[in-house]
Wavefront OBJ file of the C-alpha trace (Angstrom):
o trace
v 17.117 -6.852 -10.615
v 13.544 -6.127 -11.548
v 11.928 -6.364 -8.119
v 12.756 -3.567 -5.667
v 11.530 -5.744 -2.793
v 14.300 -8.203 -3.588
v 16.856 -5.395 -3.927
v 16.697 -4.257 -0.309
v 16.626 -6.271 2.899
v 13.718 -5.831 5.297
v 10.691 -5.828 3.005
v 8.488 -4.897 5.958
v 10.513 -1.751 6.582
v 8.754 1.469 5.662
v 10.105 4.786 4.407
v 10.855 5.913 7.966
v 12.826 2.760 8.764
v 10.160 1.384 11.108
v 8.799 -2.104 10.779
v 5.341 -1.753 9.284
v 3.933 -4.740 11.147
v 5.025 -3.524 14.571
v 6.277 0.047 14.235
v 3.079 1.892 13.392
v -0.382 1.812 14.848
v -3.668 3.346 13.840
v -4.992 5.415 16.690
v -7.340 8.347 17.115
v -4.478 10.811 16.555
v -3.504 9.528 13.101
v -5.555 9.447 9.944
v -6.026 6.288 7.863
v -4.058 7.987 5.077
v -1.089 8.560 7.369
v -1.300 4.979 8.637
v -1.252 3.652 5.064
v 1.564 6.038 4.083
v 3.704 4.706 6.955
v 3.645 1.280 5.275
v 4.822 2.391 1.832
v 8.552 1.948 1.417
v 10.662 4.265 -0.719
v 13.357 2.619 -2.835
v 15.799 5.333 -3.928
v 17.361 5.256 -7.386
v 15.186 2.411 -8.685
v 14.753 1.583 -11.520
v 17.031 4.444 -12.540
v 19.147 7.029 -10.712
v 17.035 9.876 -9.356
v 13.768 7.878 -9.295
v 12.040 7.345 -5.950
v 10.085 4.082 -6.358
v 7.176 3.642 -3.939
v 6.962 -0.010 -2.910
v 3.587 -1.147 -1.548
v 4.771 -4.687 -0.724
v 4.801 -3.945 3.055
v 1.244 -2.611 2.767
v 0.093 -5.809 1.028
v 1.945 -8.014 3.515
v 0.142 -6.607 6.569
v -3.522 -7.720 6.737
v -4.557 -4.856 9.024
v -3.035 -2.163 6.814
v -4.487 -3.821 3.704
v -7.952 -3.776 5.343
v -7.594 -0.057 6.136
v -6.582 0.608 2.503
v -9.544 -1.311 1.101
v -11.937 0.381 3.526
v -10.708 3.785 2.351
v -11.459 2.919 -1.268
v -14.855 1.416 -0.423
v -15.920 4.403 1.686
v -14.764 6.801 -1.013
v -16.695 5.145 -3.845
v -19.602 3.408 -2.085
v -22.212 6.039 -2.984
v -21.016 6.255 -6.597
v -21.557 2.518 -7.199
v -19.163 2.254 -10.176
v -19.972 -0.198 -12.973
v -16.359 -1.291 -13.367
v -13.130 -1.305 -11.372
v -9.800 -1.375 -13.214
v -6.594 -2.414 -11.485
v -3.418 -1.760 -13.448
v -0.426 -4.095 -13.151
v -0.086 -7.040 -10.780
v -0.561 -5.130 -7.540
v -3.451 -3.190 -9.011
v -5.155 -6.482 -9.812
v -4.914 -7.458 -6.139
v -6.343 -4.196 -4.864
v -8.870 -3.753 -7.681
v -10.388 -7.201 -7.292
v -10.907 -6.770 -3.538
v -12.411 -3.285 -3.985
v -14.737 -4.612 -6.706
v -15.832 -7.454 -4.437
v -16.513 -5.087 -1.542
v -18.481 -2.636 -3.685
l 1 2 3 4 5 6 7 8 9 10 11 12 13 14 15 16 17 18 19 20 21 22 23 24 25 26 27 28 29 30 31 32 33 34 35 36 37 38 39 40 41 42 43 44 45 46 47 48 49 50 51 52 53 54 55 56 57 58 59 60 61 62 63 64 65 66 67 68 69 70 71 72 73 74 75 76 77 78 79 80 81 82 83 84 85 86 87 88 89 90 91 92 93 94 95 96 97 98 99 100 101 102 103
């Protein structure tokens, strides 16, 4: 199998076993980074034994979390006004194109 999301049931499940759509909320006590981190799933031993693959599929599947992620990038680079945004691989293309549009 090449897709870790297909390898494990519960694609919306995060590294802590909580459902990303319902199990985590962004409140005044948590930072945006922690909120985003709660929606990144760890796939152990993929693609090889000993590797901890970080799957961002749950992050992309939740519109609210995706908005928080994009806002973090935009706020970080807004004053720099970059001339180009590069997104590597398929998921990078998704994130990179939205960040480029927002900037």
